[in-house]
Phi, psi and omega in degrees: 000311180296322179296318180291325176294317177296323178297315179297315179297319180294332177281326182280328185305312179299332178283325182279327181235086183292152179267143176295341178290353176298326182271136176291315178218156174246115184217163177298146177263144176290147175257144180266126173239153180218162170214152176251128182251128179075172180077177183288333183262028182302136181220154173276175181305132174212154182290138176279128177052062179296148179288145178291147179290319181232147177216137181287160179297319180298316179295321179298315179295319179295323180295336177290337181261317186220114181206068181296330179296319179292324176299318178293323177297319177296323176296318177299317178298319178299316178296320180295319178296320177295323179296325180288314184286312183210090184303138177217152179295325180299311180298318179298316179299319180297316180294312180301316182298315183287326176290315182295329182301329182270356181267151177294148179295134180178185180268164177127179181245141176254134177228136177242158172216154179248127184234151172247140176245125180231161180258127174236101186070235178266354185261148172263129183245128179259126179242124178275121182259335181207141175217126181271166174287149177299139181236135179301129179301323181298327179287323179289313181298332179283356176102355179236113181273000000 
């Protein structure tokens, strides 16, 4: 009985306490920014899904159990990293679709860019690594990016 319990614990421990060796490299992740060109909802470049400045302890604990928005954000980061390493239409379509989903329905063009923010001395420096061509919002909302 004790042997089987120890076996179960030895199998669960790596899942509960991940090792940093799990990651090949630790590097900055690209941030997704977007802008809407033309139409009533025209906007200048802004970060997609910015993190909240403050979060209550209760909300933090609840997010440890249920946080689909963060899961989608991690998927977006994964797509953005793939776009930097090896651009593909699939990754671009996924990013465009998820950004457009949070925008009000309307006319105009959606454009995304991927940026890295790094610290140089006391200053934060933003570097644009990728910028797509503007795409009609109506085409993205219709399911085809």
